[in-house]
N, C-alpha and C positions, 0 to 999 in steps of 0.2 A: 547770388554768391559767387566770387568767380573759384576756380579751382585751389590756390592757394590758402584761402579763407577755410574751405568744404573741410581741404584737408586740417588745415590747424583746427578749424571746431572739431572734430572726429577725433582726433588725437588726445585732441586734452581732455573730452571726454571719457577715452576708451581710457587714459591714464588713471584722470579722478576714478573711474567705476571697476575695472578688473578686476583688484584685491575683493571687495567687497561682491561683488558678483560672483566671482570665486570662490569663495566663503561659504554666501549663500549655497550654492549649490554642492558642493564637496563636505562641509561640514553638518553633515543629517544628526538628526536621532544618535544611530549606530556610532557616529565619530566626534560625537560633542564633547569629548575628553583629549582632543586635539587643536590645534590652533592650523590655520592656514600655512604660516610658515613650518610646524611641523609635519606637514600633507608634502611640503615640500623637502624635507630633510628624506623623507620616507619613500619619494620618487629621487633622490638624487642617487639614495642606496641604494635603490633596483630591483628587483626578482631575480638576480645572477648568482645572488651569494656574498658570502662574507668581500668588504672594500676596506679598504683600510681608510683611515680616521685623514688622512693628510689628501685624499684622492677625492675625497666628499667634500673636504674643507673646498679645494679649488676648483669644483663644481660650482658650487654655491657660491661661489667669492666672498668667501670667510673665515674668521683665522679659525685651527684646531680646536683651541680654546673658546671660542663662542661655539663650534658645535657640538663640544665636548659635553654643555650646557646641556646642547636639547637633546644630546644623545641620554644625558643620566635620565632627564625627564621621560622620554620615549622608552626608554628600559622599565622603568618605576608604571610604566602605563600597558607595559606588556608589547608593545609593537616592533622592537628591536631588542636584538642580543646583541653581547660580544664576547668574542673567544681570542685566543690565541692563534697566531698563525703554527701550524705545524713546520713550517720552512724556517719560522725566525721566530720564537718563542717572545720576543721583544715586539713583535709587529700585533695592534689590538687590529682585528678584523669589525665590522658591525655587519649585520644581516640582519634582515626582514624575519619577523614570529608567523605563524600565519594568520593571526591579527593584522599584523604590518601587511602582509602580504595581499588579504583585504581590501586594506584602507589602500592600496597602493592600486591597484584593481578599478577601483571606485572611481579613484583620481583620473586613470587613466581613460575611461568612459567617458569625464565630461570634456578631457581633451579629445577626443572623439569627436564629442556631439557637436564641439566648439570650431574643430576645423571641418566638419560636415557643411555648420551653417554658412563659414567662412567664404569654401566654395561652391555653395547651391548655385546652379543655373549658372555658373560661369564657364566660359566657353575655356579651351589646352591654351587657347593662346593668351585669354585675359588671364587665369590662373598663373601662366607663369609670368607676365607682366605683376601680379602682384607676388609673387615670391620673390621675383628679383627688385622691387621696390622694397620689399620687408626686410631682406637681405640686406639693401643699400642703410635700411634705416637703423637695424643691428649694429652693422659697422660703422652706424654714425657714432651710435653710444659706446662701443666700448672704444672707439678712439678719441671722444670728447673728454677734455678740453684740446687735446693734443693733435695738433696739426701739421 
């Protein structure tokens, strides 16, 4: 198989399987009440305290309305809390509860294991080439179809 066909085969399989694989790895018995998408909302909120809805929505590439639905569900499940900004009472900030921080750390651990597996056995030069290749791929997706 030539390199083009190998890349195509690997990327097609990876894109097809990645969400299923991640969901099986991170949605455990402890976190069975949330979805993989919920876990990504938790990741976007982060553990550094209150973020406004607009910035979280932007990070996730969703509308504030779509995010509001997800946040409502996560608040009901006690992963997220809403608070008014003390600087501007019109602004609602979202932050993780203790339960949400625990889910965040669980998800972060999965990502650390994934990255370790990705670079395991690679020389520094190979890691740099992989970073360059993946950066090119991200750029392709962000700019597609506009050229």
